[in-house]
DRENGUZA-988106 format. One record per residue: x, y negated, z of N, C-alpha, C, O in turn; residue in three letters. Coordinates in steps of 0.05 Angstrom, whole numbers, plus 5000, padded with zeros to 4 digits. Atoms other than C-alpha are relative to their C-alpha. Example, Ala and Ser with C-alpha at 12.3 -4.5 7.8 and 13.67 -1.06 7.14 Angstrom:
501850245000524650905156501849765000503949765013ala/498450244999527350215143498549785014499549565018ser/
***
This chain:
500049864980504523722664496650075012495049915023unk/502849935000498024062672499049935021500549985040unk/500849974976493023862729498050265014496850415000unk/501749764997489324372766499149975030500549865047unk/501250144973484324342830499850325008498950524996unk/500049704985485224942879496750095015495449925028unk/503650044989477725152903501450105033503250255041unk/499549984976477125052975497550225019495350225030unk/502049634990475325852997498849935025496449965031unk/501150004970475125673067497949805012496949825034unk/500850234997471725043065497049994987495349854998unk/501650075020466525083009496850105013494949945015unk/502849964984460525453045500550224984502550304974unk/500749745011456526083019497249844973496250004957unk/501850115017451225582976500550074977502449934969unk/499450015029451525812905498949734980499549734956unk/500150165010449025212885501749705001501249504989unk/498950144989454124802917503250114976504349974958unk/498149935017459725212884499849994968501649954952unk/500550125036457025112814499949784999500449714976unk/498850355004457424352823502349965003503249764992unk/498250095000463524422843502250014986504249874987unk/498049935022466824762786499049864971500649824952unk/500750125015462724452742500449664995500049534974unk/499750265003464423752764503750045001505049834999unk/497349964997472124052770500449994960502149854949unk/499350055037471424162679499349714999500649564984unk/501250245015467723572676502149805002502749654983unk/497850224994473023142704501950014982502749804973unk/498249905015477823492661502750095001504650094985unk/497249814992482523912707500250164978498650174959unk/498849835015485924372672499850285001499750444982unk/500649764982485124942715499549975020500349765031unk/500349984977482525182778501650275008502350464994unk/498249754983486125642828498450095021497049975037unk/502249934976482926082870502450205026504150365019unk/498849784976486126472934499150255010496850295003unk/500549734999485527142955500350105024502550075035unk/499749834978484227553014497450195002495350104994unk/502249824999479428133026498850125021496650225019unk/500749994974479428243103502449895018504849925016unk/498550074981481227893161500750145026499150325032unk/499549864980484228143222498649785028498749535029unk/501050064982480528073289502549955022504550085026unk/497650014984484427703341499550005029500649875047unk/500049954969481227983403502450145010503650045029unk/497649874992486928473412503249964989505150114989unk/497350095008492328073383500349765006499249574995unk/499550284982494527553423502249894988502449644991unk/498150155011500627413387499949954964501949904951unk/500250005024497927383316500649704995500049515009unk/498550325009501526763271498850004967500149904949unk/500949995017497226883216498849834986496549814995unk/502450285006493926323179497150124990495649934985unk/503649855001486726743165499750185020501750295028unk/500649754979483727233216497150054987496449874971unk/502949945000476427503208497549764997495349784987unk/502350304999472926753219501049954977499549784967unk/500150245019475826533160498650144973499250364966unk/500549885029471726643087501750024979503749884976unk/498949955028473826863026497250044982495050144988unk/501949875018469926952970501150184978502750094961unk/498749835020471527562928501749884969500649754951unk/497650145023477027362874498150034976497049844964unk/499949935034475127712811496449885004495749724986unk/503149995004466527662830500149654992499349564971unk/499850345003467726842837501049924969499749784954unk/498750075027472226792774497150164976496350044956unk/502149935020466527172736497549894999495949904981unk/502450205000461226692768500949664987499649454983unk/499850375009465726062744500750074968500549874954unk/500649965027466426402672497749944988497449864965unk/502749965023459126432658499949635006498749494990unk/501050255000458925712683501749684985501549434987unk/497650245011464325332645501250104973500850334965unk/500249915026466725312577503949944989505150054971unk/497950045012473725022573502050085030504250185026unk/497550024976477825052645500650265001499150444998unk/498749734999482725582654499850075024499749905042unk/501249844972481026132710502650115012503550315001unk/497449914994487426232748500550155031499750005049unk/500249914974488826712815502049925012503449884992unk/498350184983493826392862500250155027499150025045unk/500049745011495027012886498750295004498150395026unk/501249774998492327632873502150215014504150285001unk/498849864979495028082934499950304977498050464979unk/500149865016496928582877500250315014498350465010unk/499349834987500029152920498150145012497550385006unk/502849904986494229252964497850184985496650354998unk/502249875009489329492904501550214975503850254969unk/500049795019488829992851500649914975498949794962unk/499250235020493029712794497950064967497449924948unk/501950035037488330022732497749835003496549694987unk/503050215002482529712765500649695009498649555009unk/499050275009486029032770499749844968498949624960unk/498650035023488329112702496049964986495349794969unk/502050035019480529232679498649815015496849735001unk/500850214991478328702730500249774983498449654971unk/499050255024481828182690500250064973501349894958unk/501149935034480428452624497349894997496349744980unk/503450155003473428302642499449765002497549664991unk/500850324998473727612663501949874975501349634972unk/498650105011479327472609498349954975498549764960unk/502249915030473427752552497849835016499149625015unk/502250204991467227322587501049745006499149595012unk/499250224999471226742595501849884974502849654972unk/499750035032473326772520503849885001504949694989unk/497350014995480826842545501149845015503449785009unk/499350264976481726332603501450135029501650035052unk/498949954968484926762654503250075004504450254992unk/497249934999492026722677500250125023498850035041unk/500449854977493227172729502150015016504150145013unk/496849984975498027012793499650255010497550375010unk/500449734987500027642829502449895021504149715017unk/498350124970503827592903499650315020497650445022unk/499949784985505728182950498949945029499050125046unk/500450024974503227883011501449975026503949995029unk/498949984972503927813085497650175018498350205041unk/500849944973498428133126499350314991498250384971unk/498749745005500328863136496550105009495650315001unk/503549894992492328933166498250094974497250324972unk/500449985026490028893099501050164981499850174959unk/498749765017494629443068498550235010497550414997unk/501049764984492129863126497550134990497350374984unk/501850015000484929713116498950094965496750174958unk/500549925033485329843034501650184993502050204969unk/498649734992489830473051502150064980502450274967unk/497450045014496130243017502149915013501449825035unk/497649924987502930223038501449684995501849544975unk/499050294992505729593066502749994992503149824975unk/497049944997513029763067500750004980502549844976unk/499749995031513229942991500049764983501449754963unk/502150085021509429402960502449784980502149764956unk/497950035014515929022942500250084966499650004944unk/499249785031518529592895497450034990497650074966unk/502049955022511429682872499549864980499549934956unk/500750175014509629102850500949974964499349954946unk/498649915026513729172787499350134978498550064956unk/503049825016510629752761497750044992496650184975unk/503350114998504429492773499249824976497249824962unk/499650295029506128862721499450234977497550254962unk/498649865027509329412671497350195005496450204981unk/503349865004501729862685498149814984496949864963unk/502050195007497929302674499949894970497949924956unk/499450085018500829002618499650164971498950054950unk/500249855019501029652577496750064995495450034974unk/503549994997493529772590498649774982496649824969unk/501650155003492129092568500849944968499649794953unk/499450075033495829122497499850274982500050274957unk/500549745018494729892480497550115003496450125025unk/502449814986488630282472500050165012498350165030unk/499349854984491430862498502850045012504750024997unk/497850084980496830862551500450255008498450385014unk/498749724986500631512575502549945013504349904996unk/499150114982504731322631500850135025499150225040unk/499649804984509031662679502849825014505149785008unk/497650234979512931192729500850205040500850435049unk/499749854978514531262802497749945024497950005047unk/502950044991507731052825497549964987495449904999unk/502249915015503331132776500150254984502250374983unk/500049865024500831632720497250044989495350135002unk/502050135018496031472666499750254975501150254955unk/499849745021494432152626498449934970496350044963unk/501450005022492731882557497149855003494949944997unk/502650195001487631302570500649814996502949724994unk/500050414999485930562567497849935012496050075023unk/503450114991480330122585499849864982501749784968unk/501350155021475929762542497149855013495449965027unk/498450105020474429232526503349875007503849795030unk/498050164996481528952517499349735009497049665010unk/501150224998482228272537500849854978502049964959unk/499650115024482727702490503249894996504449844975unk/496150115005490427462504501450315011500750425033unk/498749765004494728112496502849985005504449984986unk/500149924978498128162550498149705013498449504999unk/500950174983493827662600503549915007505250095012unk/498850074978499427192628500950075033499250025051unk/500749934970501827422696503149805016505549815010unk/498350184990505526922739501050155026500450385027unk/499149904971508427092812500549785028502049585030unk/499250234983508326722874502150155022502350395021unk/499349894986513126812930503149834998503749764975unk/497450155001520526432944502050175011504150055014unk/497249874985525326992978501550064968500550034945unk/497749995024531427132930498950194979498950154955unk/501249695024528227842899497249874991496849934968unk/502650105019521227482879501149794986499849704968unk/499350205024525326972847501650124983501350014961unk/499349955016529427342812498550224982499050274958unk/503049795020523127872788499749744982500749744960unk/501850295023520027172754501750074985501150224966unk/497750075019526627082725499650304975499550274950unk/499449765017526827812694497250024982497150014957unk/503049855021518728002675497849705004495849694990unk/502150204984514727352708498949874976500549924958unk/501950295026510226822650500649765018501449565006unk/499150254989511426322713499850135025499350365032unk/500149984973511726182782498249795020497849555018unk/500850254981508325912841501549925030501250025052unk/498050044969513325562893497649875014495849755003unk/500950154981510425342953501349915020501450035042unk/497350124989515624862979498849644982497249594964unk/500050295009516524012969501450034969502050264962unk/498050075017520323812906502849925013505049965002unk/496749984990526023652952501550315005503850375002unk/498249724990527224382974499550214970499050454972unk/501049845019525924632899502250104979502250304964unk/497749955018532524532863501650224994502650334974unk/498049684997536025102887498650204990499650374975unk/501449665020530525652866499750014977499650214963unk/500849995029529225362802502349984989502249994965unk/497349915007536225392792500450414992500850544972unk/499749734991536426142819498450074972499950144954unk/501849915016530326282771501849994973502450204961unk/500150105030532626012708502650164994502850264972unk/498149805011539826412719499050274995499750394975unk/501349805011535627022725499050074973499150274959unk/502449975030531526932668502749994977502550154958unk/498249975018538226792627501550325000501450484981unk/498649754993542127412655497450264988498450484981unk/501949835012535127812630500249954973498550074960unk/500150105033536327542560497649834997496649864974unk/502750195004529927012568501149665000503049565011unk/500350294997529126292558498649885021496249915025unk/501050054972528425962623497249794993495749755012unk/501450225010523825422586497550214994495350114994unk/502249835010519226022567497950035024495550085020unk/501449874975517326112649499349805008501149635009unk/501650164993512325682673500249895032500950075047unk/499750024978512425292740497949815005497449604993unk/503150114994505625172781501149825021501950005037unk/500250174978507124622834498249995013496249995000unk/502250064982502624532898500049775013502149715025unk/500850344989500123802923498550135022497850355014unk/501549944982496223962991499049715009500849575019unk/501150314992492423273006500150035038499549825049unk/501049994971492023503087504349945010505449865030unk/496850125005500423403068501249794986503549734988unk/498250155021501522933019497349744999495449784984unk/502350185009496722293025500249974970502250014957unk/501049935020492922212965501449704987501849704963unk/498350255014496621452951502550075000504149884994unk/497849975001502621852955501150194978503350264971unk/501049705012499722392911502149944973503550134965unk/499150005033502922092837502849964998503849964976unk/497550094995510021922867500850275002503050324991unk/499749684991509622742892500250084963502150114947unk/499549935027507422912824501849964985502950154975unk/497150075017512822582787502450025003504249924988unk/497549894987518022872829500350284991502450404989unk/500049715009515723542806500150034977501250234968unk/500250025038514323342726503649974991504750094973unk/497349935008522123152731501750215006503850194994unk/499649734988523923852767500650174968502550304961unk/500449795028521424152693496950065008495450124989unk/502549865001514424342728498250014975498449804962unk/501950005018509424502676497250034996495950044975unk/501950034988503824502722499249875031501049785044unk/500350204971500524172789497550075004495749994989unk/503149954987494624452829499949835027501849815043unk/500450234973491623942884498350215020496650355009unk/500649934984489624262950497949825025498949655039unk/501750124984483524032991499650075024498749915040unk/501149964971482724423052502249925022504649865019unk/498850144975484824223121500349714991502249615003unk/499150255009484923513086497249845016496749605009unk/502050114990478523343129497249904986496049684989unk/501749955015473323523082498150175013498650415015unk/501849844985467223753122497950144982497650374989unk/502049945009461523873073500450074963501149934944unk/499949975038461624153000499949764983501049774961unk/500650315013459623382976502749885010504149824990unk/497750034999465723193010502450014984504149844981unk/497949815013469823702967499749824978501249644972unk/501350145027465723442905501049734997502349654978unk/498750305014467322742905503949915011505349725006unk/497050054999474722882934501650144976504150114973unk/499749905031475123262865500349774984501449834962unk/500750215015474122592836501749805008502949684990unk/496650184986479422162877502250054992504049914983unk/496650015012484822572864500650014974502949984967unk/499449985020483322662794500649714993502749694980unk/499050235009483321862786503049945014504749775006unk/496850124994489821852827502450104981504349974971unk/498349775019493422412787499749914966501649944951unk/500750005029490322232718499250234987498750224963unk/
***
């Protein structure tokens, strides 16, 4: 099971030197990958008294592709993972181009996690339809894979039209792996049919039924369930570090291929504390 570190988007701050030290430390310690969250715009709460979302306009997010470009230049080995890009609120061909650029500049180290998101405000601000996000994402994945593998694409679908055109340069990995986040039935079935991997956001005790559904969907689509990766997540604000090894072992027993450690909301107030936490987590999880 490969071990990753979740970039502390909301708490690391804006000092490029601190961000550089964080990613260089993660690679130097031997983490296999770094996972980055994504949001473009946050909602103001001034006139939203019933807002229940975990993020708002005061929550900082570094732009995900710009950040990964910076990481690509600073590292040589660690895999770069989006967890997840909210794909239906973006232009598909542009995401394919951005992802290809990161893959090329990193030497083939991008794994693109995608999802449909929950924040309608972002969709409105980015001029995309929140209501159709689930049905559109499948065509988006097909379009991106075509753009990543063929020099010229001629595509006409329900949501996209590409009239004999292509991106250049093409990525190193053709196609770039596409992993999907989400837990509802439709998402799990989608992953079984077309996903390269799944980002579950649950405890190992909650996972068996979802994993069974995923594997059944893969078999129904004529795919080998073992070919679909599973990246679990351990958040240190919920699981104390002294229990982390046991938590990881339970996910490993379920067949998880990857595990990422989250450091936000765990009491680390400065970039230095986040960097030191990387070391302690790596020691605990091996």
